C-alpha positions in Angstrom: -54.7 -10.5 -77.8 -51.9 -8.1 -78.6 -49.2 -6.6 -76.5 -45.7 -4.9 -77.5 -43.4 -7.2 -76.0 -43.9 -10.9 -75.0 -41.0 -12.4 -72.9 -40.7 -15.9 -72.4 -39.1 -17.1 -68.9 -39.5 -15.3 -65.3 -36.2 -16.2 -64.7 -33.1 -13.6 -64.1 -32.6 -12.8 -67.4 -36.7 -12.3 -68.3 -37.4 -10.2 -65.3 -34.3 -7.9 -66.0 -35.7 -7.3 -69.5 -39.0 -6.6 -68.1 -37.5 -4.2 -65.9 -35.2 -2.3 -68.2 -38.3 -1.8 -70.5 -40.7 -0.9 -68.0 -37.9 1.9 -66.7 -37.1 3.1 -70.1 -40.7 3.5 -71.2 -43.6 2.6 -68.6 -46.6 2.8 -71.3 -44.9 -0.3 -73.4 -47.3 -3.4 -72.4 -45.1 -6.5 -71.5 -46.2 -9.9 -71.1 -44.2 -12.0 -69.3 -44.7 -16.0 -69.4 -43.4 -18.5 -67.2 -43.7 -22.2 -67.6 -43.6 -23.0 -64.1 -45.3 -22.4 -61.1 -45.3 -19.0 -58.4 -42.2 -18.6 -56.5 -44.3 -19.7 -53.3 -45.0 -23.3 -55.2 -41.7 -24.3 -56.0 -40.9 -27.5 -53.5 -38.4 -29.9 -54.4 -39.0 -33.4 -53.4 -35.4 -34.2 -53.7 -34.6 -31.7 -50.9 -36.7 -33.7 -48.5 -35.1 -37.0 -49.3 -37.7 -38.3 -51.5 -37.7 -39.5 -54.9 -37.7 -36.9 -57.9 -41.3 -37.5 -59.7 -40.8 -34.6 -62.3 -43.4 -32.4 -60.4 -46.2 -33.2 -62.9 -44.3 -32.4 -66.0 -42.6 -29.3 -65.0 -39.6 -29.2 -62.7 -39.5 -27.0 -60.0 -35.8 -26.9 -59.9 -35.3 -25.5 -63.3 -39.0 -23.7 -63.8 -41.1 -21.2 -62.0 -40.9 -17.4 -61.3 -37.5 -16.7 -60.5 -35.8 -19.5 -62.4 -32.4 -20.3 -61.0 -33.7 -18.2 -57.9 -35.9 -20.1 -55.7 -37.1 -20.3 -51.9 -35.0 -22.9 -49.8 -31.3 -22.3 -51.5 -28.7 -19.4 -51.6 -27.3 -18.3 -54.7 -23.8 -16.9 -55.9 -23.5 -13.4 -57.8 -20.6 -13.6 -59.8 -19.3 -10.6 -61.5 -16.9 -10.2 -64.2 -14.9 -11.4 -65.5 -17.0 -14.1 -64.9 -18.6 -14.5 -67.7 -15.9 -12.8 -70.1 -17.5 -13.7 -73.3 -20.0 -11.1 -72.6 -16.9 -8.6 -72.5 -16.1 -9.9 -76.0 -19.6 -9.3 -77.3 -20.2 -6.3 -75.8 -17.0 -4.3 -75.1 -15.3 -3.8 -71.4 -17.1 -0.6 -70.9 -20.4 -1.5 -72.0 -20.2 -5.2 -70.2 -18.8 -3.8 -66.7 -21.8 -1.1 -67.1 -24.5 -3.9 -67.7 -22.9 -5.7 -64.9 -22.8 -3.1 -62.3 -26.8 -2.3 -63.1 -27.6 -6.0 -62.9 -26.2 -6.2 -59.8 -27.6 -3.3 -58.1 -31.2 -4.5 -59.6 -30.7 -8.1 -58.4 -29.9 -7.2 -54.7 -32.2 -3.7 -54.7 -34.8 -5.7 -52.3 -32.1 -6.0 -49.4 -31.3 -4.1 -46.6 -28.1 -4.3 -47.2 -26.2 -5.5 -50.0 -23.6 -8.2 -50.1 -20.2 -6.9 -51.0 -18.7 -9.3 -53.6 -15.4 -7.7 -53.4 -14.7 -8.9 -49.8 -13.3 -12.5 -50.5 -9.7 -12.2 -51.3 -7.8 -15.5 -52.4 -4.7 -15.8 -50.2 -1.2 -15.8 -51.7 -0.7 -19.2 -49.8 -3.7 -20.4 -51.6 -2.6 -19.3 -54.9 1.0 -20.6 -54.6 -0.2 -24.0 -53.5 -2.4 -24.5 -56.5 0.2 -22.9 -58.6 2.5 -25.6 -57.3 0.4 -28.1 -59.2 0.0 -26.4 -62.0 -3.5 -24.7 -61.4 -4.7 -21.4 -61.8 -7.4 -19.8 -59.7 -9.8 -17.3 -61.7 -10.4 -14.6 -59.5 -13.5 -12.4 -59.9 -15.8 -10.6 -57.6 -18.4 -13.0 -55.7 -21.4 -12.2 -53.5 -23.0 -15.1 -51.7 -26.7 -14.7 -51.0 -28.3 -16.8 -48.4 -31.6 -18.3 -48.3 -33.7 -15.8 -46.2 -31.9 -12.9 -48.2 -32.7 -14.8 -51.5 -36.3 -15.0 -50.3 -36.8 -11.5 -49.9 -34.9 -10.7 -53.4 -37.6 -13.1 -54.9 -40.3 -11.5 -53.1 -39.1 -8.0 -54.1 -38.6 -8.8 -57.7 -42.3 -10.1 -57.8 -43.6 -7.0 -56.0 -41.7 -4.8 -58.5 -42.8 -5.8 -61.8 -44.4 -2.6 -62.7 -47.8 -1.6 -64.0 -47.0 -2.5 -67.6 -45.9 -6.0 -66.8 -48.4 -8.8 -66.9 -47.7 -12.1 -65.7 -48.6 -15.5 -66.9 -47.5 -18.7 -64.8 -47.8 -22.3 -66.1 -47.9 -20.5 -69.3 -45.4 -21.8 -72.1 -44.7 -20.1 -75.5 -44.6 -23.0 -78.0 -44.3 -21.3 -81.2 -44.0 -18.0 -83.0 -44.4 -16.6 -86.6 -43.4 -13.5 -88.5 -46.5 -11.3 -88.9 -45.9 -8.0 -90.8 -43.4 -6.3 -88.7 -44.0 -8.4 -85.4 -44.9 -12.0 -84.7 -47.7 -14.0 -83.7 -46.9 -16.2 -80.6 -48.7 -19.1 -79.7 -49.0 -19.9 -75.9 -50.1 -23.1 -73.9 -51.9 -22.2 -70.8 -53.9 -24.3 -68.6 -57.0 -23.8 -70.7 -55.5 -24.4 -73.8 -53.5 -22.7 -76.7 -53.9 -19.3 -77.4 -52.1 -16.6 -79.7 -50.6 -13.2 -78.9 -50.0 -10.6 -81.3 -46.5 -8.8 -80.5 -44.0 -6.6 -82.1 -40.9 -8.2 -79.8 -40.2 -11.6 -78.8 -37.6 -12.4 -75.9 -36.5 -15.7 -75.4 -35.3 -16.0 -71.8 -36.1 -19.7 -71.7 -33.3 -21.0 -69.8 -32.9 -24.7 -69.1 -36.6 -25.3 -69.4 -36.1 -24.2 -73.3 -33.1 -26.4 -74.0 -34.3 -27.9 -77.3 -37.5 -26.2 -77.6 -35.9 -22.4 -78.1 -33.3 -24.2 -80.4 -36.2 -25.8 -82.5 -37.9 -22.7 -82.7 -35.1 -20.4 -83.8 -34.3 -23.0 -86.5 -38.2 -23.1 -87.4 -37.5 -19.0 -87.8 -34.2 -19.6 -90.0 -32.0 -18.1 -87.3 -28.2 -19.3 -87.8 -27.1 -21.2 -84.8 -23.4 -22.5 -84.1 -23.3 -25.9 -82.3 -22.1 -25.8 -78.6 -18.8 -27.5 -77.3 -20.4 -29.9 -74.8 -18.7 -30.6 -71.4 -19.8 -33.6 -69.5 -18.6 -34.5 -65.6 -19.4 -35.3 -62.5 -20.0 -33.9 -58.7 -17.7 -34.9 -55.8 -19.7 -34.8 -52.6 -17.8 -34.7 -49.3 -17.5 -33.4 -45.9 -18.2 -29.5 -46.0 -14.9 -28.9 -43.9 -12.8 -30.1 -46.6 -13.9 -27.4 -49.2 -14.8 -24.7 -46.4 -11.3 -23.0 -46.5 -10.9 -22.3 -50.0 -14.6 -21.8 -50.4 -14.6 -18.9 -47.8 -11.7 -17.2 -50.1 -13.5 -18.0 -53.6 -17.3 -18.8 -53.2 -17.4 -19.7 -56.9 -13.9 -21.7 -57.4 -13.1 -21.4 -61.1 -9.7 -23.5 -61.9 -8.9 -22.7 -65.6 -6.5 -25.0 -67.8 -4.7 -27.6 -66.0 -0.9 -27.9 -67.1 -0.4 -30.1 -70.3 -0.8 -33.8 -69.1 -1.8 -35.2 -72.7 -5.2 -35.2 -71.7 -8.4 -33.0 -72.2 -8.9 -29.6 -70.6 -10.6 -30.0 -67.2 -12.4 -27.2 -64.9 -14.3 -27.0 -61.9 -18.0 -25.8 -62.3 -20.4 -24.7 -59.7 -18.3 -24.9 -56.4 -20.7 -25.3 -53.3 -18.1 -25.1 -50.2 -17.7 -22.1 -47.7 -19.5 -21.7 -44.3 -22.4 -24.2 -45.0 -21.4 -26.3 -47.9 -24.0 -27.0 -50.6 -26.5 -29.3 -51.6 -26.9 -31.4 -55.1 -30.3 -30.6 -56.8 -31.8 -32.6 -59.8 -32.8 -31.1 -62.8 -35.4 -32.9 -64.6 -35.9 -32.3 -68.1 -38.7 -34.6 -69.1 -38.8 -35.4 -72.6 -36.8 -32.5 -73.8 -34.0 -35.3 -75.0 -36.3 -37.7 -75.7 -36.8 -40.3 -73.0 -37.0 -38.7 -69.5 -33.6 -37.6 -68.1 -32.1 -36.0 -64.8 -29.1 -34.6 -64.7 -27.3 -32.6 -61.8 -27.0 -28.8 -60.3 -25.1 -27.3 -57.2 -26.7 -25.0 -54.9 -24.9 -22.8 -52.3 -26.7 -23.2 -48.9 -25.6 -20.9 -45.8 -28.3 -21.6 -43.4 -28.7 -25.6 -43.2 -28.8 -27.2 -39.9 -26.1 -29.7 -38.8 -27.6 -33.1 -37.8 -26.0 -36.3 -36.5 -23.2 -36.0 -39.2 -21.3 -33.1 -40.7 -22.7 -31.2 -43.8 -22.1 -31.9 -47.5 -20.2 -29.6 -50.0 -19.6 -30.4 -53.3 -17.9 -29.6 -56.5 -18.5 -30.2 -60.3 -15.9 -31.3 -62.5 -16.3 -31.1 -66.2 -14.3 -31.8 -69.2 -15.2 -31.5 -73.1 -16.9 -34.3 -74.5 -14.2 -36.3 -76.6 -14.5 -39.1 -79.2 -18.4 -38.8 -79.5 -18.5 -37.2 -83.0 -20.5 -33.7 -83.4 -22.2 -31.8 -80.7 -25.5 -33.7 -81.6 -23.8 -37.1 -81.8 -22.3 -36.3 -78.4 -25.1 -35.6 -76.7 -27.2 -38.4 -77.9 -23.9 -40.8 -76.8 -23.4 -39.4 -73.8 -27.4 -39.9 -72.5 -28.0 -43.1 -74.4 -24.7 -44.6 -72.2 -26.6 -42.8 -69.0 -29.8 -44.2 -69.6 -28.5 -47.8 -70.0 -26.2 -47.5 -67.2 -28.9 -45.9 -64.6 -31.9 -45.4 -66.6 -31.5 -41.7 -66.8 -31.8 -41.0 -63.6 -28.6 -39.8 -60.9 -26.2 -42.5 -59.9 -23.4 -42.8 -57.6 -19.9 -44.2 -57.0 -17.5 -44.2 -54.1 -14.3 -42.4 -55.2 -12.4 -45.9 -54.5 -14.3 -47.5 -56.9 -14.3 -44.6 -59.5 -10.7 -44.4 -59.5 -10.1 -48.1 -59.7 -12.8 -48.7 -62.2 -14.7 -51.0 -60.3 -18.2 -51.8 -59.0 -19.2 -50.7 -55.3 -19.8 -54.1 -53.4 -22.8 -52.4 -51.6 -26.1 -51.0 -52.5 -27.0 -47.0 -51.9 -28.5 -47.5 -48.4 -25.5 -49.1 -47.2 -22.8 -46.9 -49.0 -24.8 -43.8 -47.6 -25.0 -45.1 -44.0 -21.1 -45.3 -43.9 -20.2 -42.0 -45.1 -18.5 -39.6 -42.7 -21.3 -36.8 -43.6 -24.8 -36.5 -44.4 -25.2 -36.7 -48.3 -27.5 -34.2 -49.6 -29.7 -36.2 -51.9 -31.2 -39.9 -51.2 -32.6 -40.4 -54.4 -29.7 -42.3 -55.8 -28.5 -45.7 -56.8 -25.0 -47.2 -57.0 -23.6 -47.8 -60.3 -20.9 -47.5 -63.0 -20.3 -44.3 -63.0 -16.9 -44.7 -64.4 -18.2 -46.3 -67.7 -20.4 -43.2 -68.3 -17.3 -41.5 -69.8 -15.3 -42.3 -73.0 -11.5 -43.2 -72.0 -10.4 -39.8 -72.9 -13.3 -38.2 -70.8 -12.3 -40.3 -67.9 -8.8 -40.0 -67.9 -9.3 -36.2 -68.2 -11.9 -36.3 -65.1 -9.5 -38.4 -62.8 -6.2 -36.4 -63.8 -8.1 -33.4 -62.8 -9.5 -34.6 -59.5 -6.1 -36.0 -58.6 -4.4 -32.8 -59.2 -7.0 -30.5 -58.1 -7.7 -32.2 -54.4 -4.5 -32.3 -52.9 -4.1 -28.4 -53.3 -7.7 -27.9 -51.6 -6.6 -30.3 -48.9 -3.3 -28.5 -48.6 -5.2 -25.3 -48.0 -7.6 -26.8 -45.7 -5.0 -28.1 -43.4 -5.4 -31.8 -44.3 -2.8 -34.1 -45.3 -2.5 -33.9 -49.1 -3.1 -37.4 -50.1 -6.0 -39.0 -51.2 -5.9 -42.3 -49.6 -7.9 -41.2 -46.9 -10.8 -39.6 -49.3 -11.1 -43.2 -51.4 -14.1 -44.2 -49.1 -15.2 -40.6 -47.8 -15.9 -39.0 -51.2 -18.8 -39.5 -53.4 -18.8 -39.3 -57.1 -22.4 -38.6 -58.2 -23.4 -38.5 -62.0 -24.2 -36.6 -64.7 -23.1 -32.8 -64.9 -23.5 -31.5 -68.3 -22.7 -28.0 -69.5 -23.1 -25.9 -72.7 -26.0 -27.7 -74.6 -27.1 -24.7 -75.7 -26.7 -23.9 -79.5 -25.8 -20.1 -80.0 -27.9 -18.1 -82.2 -26.4 -15.3 -84.1 -27.2 -12.1 -82.4 -26.0 -8.4 -82.2 -25.2 -6.4 -78.9 -28.8 -6.2 -78.3 -29.1 -10.2 -78.4 -31.3 -9.7 -81.3 -31.4 -12.4 -84.1 -30.8 -11.0 -87.6 -34.0 -9.5 -89.4 -36.2 -10.7 -86.6 -37.7 -8.8 -83.6 -36.6 -11.6 -81.5 -34.1 -11.4 -78.8 -32.5 -14.4 -76.8 -30.7 -13.8 -73.5 -29.7 -15.9 -70.7 -28.7 -19.3 -70.8 -30.8 -19.8 -74.1 -28.1 -17.5 -75.8 -25.4 -20.0 -75.5 -22.7 -17.2 -74.6 -22.5 -17.0 -70.7 -24.1 -18.7 -67.9 -24.8 -17.3 -64.3 -27.4 -15.2 -62.7 -25.5 -11.9 -63.0 -24.6 -12.6 -66.9 -28.1 -13.6 -67.4 -29.6 -10.4 -66.1 -27.0 -8.3 -68.2 -28.2 -9.7 -71.2 -31.9 -9.2 -70.0 -31.1 -5.6 -69.7 -29.4 -5.2 -72.7 -32.4 -6.5 -74.7 -34.7 -4.5 -73.0 -32.9 -1.2 -73.4 -32.4 -2.2 -77.1 -36.3 -2.5 -77.5 -36.7 0.7 -76.1 -34.6 2.3 -78.3 
C-alpha cells in the first residue's frame, strides 16, 4: 500500500496534523493510525469502581480516538504561556499564531466557544500565596465539561476530511528509509502490513512512550534524555480546592523559595466547581513488567452522592539521588513494584507525613474519608518509601507550604492538623518520561521525512500544545 502521509496517533496532535494537511492540500492522502479503539468504545473500569485490568492490552485512558480527550471526563485547554518551551522553539509570534489556531480548531464543534480569559487570579489569592514564597503562574485556561467534550470528539471524527483514512486498532511498529520516503510496518487485527509513504508523523502520546523512542534510535535520530519528575496525588474534599480552582483551573505553582530541597511543582490540578477524578494509566509492558500510574481529570457534571465529591492535585519534584534518566526510571519503578506490585497505592496524609504505616486496610480507610474517593482499585501501603530522602523532603516541604495558602483562600483554617485523616496520598505520579529528539521548527528530525509531535516530542505537554505541534508539522509537510 502507498500513501502520502502516515500519522501514528489520533490524539490532539495527530488529529490537528491531519486537519492542517487536509486544509492546505485536500488531495494529499493521509493514513491516520490509532492503536486504540474508537471514541465510543473507551470505557474505563476504574471509573466505575472496578479493578484496572489493562483493557485487553490497550489502556482506554491513554489509547483510542481522541487521545487525552475521551467520553466521561472534562478537559482543560491551557493556552500560552503554558507550554512556554514552544515559545522558545518557535518564537513568540509563530507560537501564539499556532496557539490561537489550535484552540479555534479544538473548540470548533461547539455552539459557543469557552472563554479562556474569563478566569483571573485575585490579588488576595496572589498575596496569600506570595506570603509563603509561592508564585502562581498565570495563563488563560478554558474548562470544557463532559457534554461539550463529547461534541468536540464527535465533531473531530466527523470532520476528518475525504483525504484522511482512519485505521483504528492499528499500531506502527517500525519504519525504515526507502528512497526519499519510508516503509512503515503496521500491526492490525489481521496481522502485519507494510505502507510506503513520503512522510511519517509520530504523534504517539503516552501509548508510545518507549516504542517511539526505540524507533527513533533505530533511525539514528539524536535524542536528549528527559528530566524525570516523580510525585503523588493528594485527594480531598472538593470544597477545599474549589475557590482557587475557580480562579485558576490549571493551577501551576512555580519554584518555591529556597528551602534547601529540590524544586516542587503542582501538576494537573483538578479542583473547581465539580472537583475531579483520579484515573489509572496502564502502560502494559512499556517499561518491562506491567505498571500503572496516575492521571488527574477535571469534571463538571458528576452527581453528588451521600458524601461530598473529591478533588485532587498532583505534586512533583525532580528525581534525585537515582543517577541518569534511565537509572532514575528503573530505580523508581523497581521500588514501586516491590512496594505495590506496580499498581497504585495509598496512604493517609497523617501516615505519609510521619513516615508510618496505616493501621487499616483500604476498605476501612476509604469508608472513613469525609468525601467519596474517586477510585476504588487501591491498596494501602508505604507511599513515603517510594521516594528517596531528597524527593520525600521536597514533596512534604512543598505540600506543607502550598496547602495552607489554598486553605486560606478557601476560608478554612490554614493548618494541616485538621487534614491529617481527611486527605489521601496516592501514588505514583510521573512526568517527562519522553526522550527529546532533535527537531526543527516544523518538528522534523534531521535528514528524514519524520516529524515528532505532542508528548512524544518531549517539549511540552497539554492538549492545545500537542495540537500546536501537530499543526506546525502538517503545515511544514504541505510546504
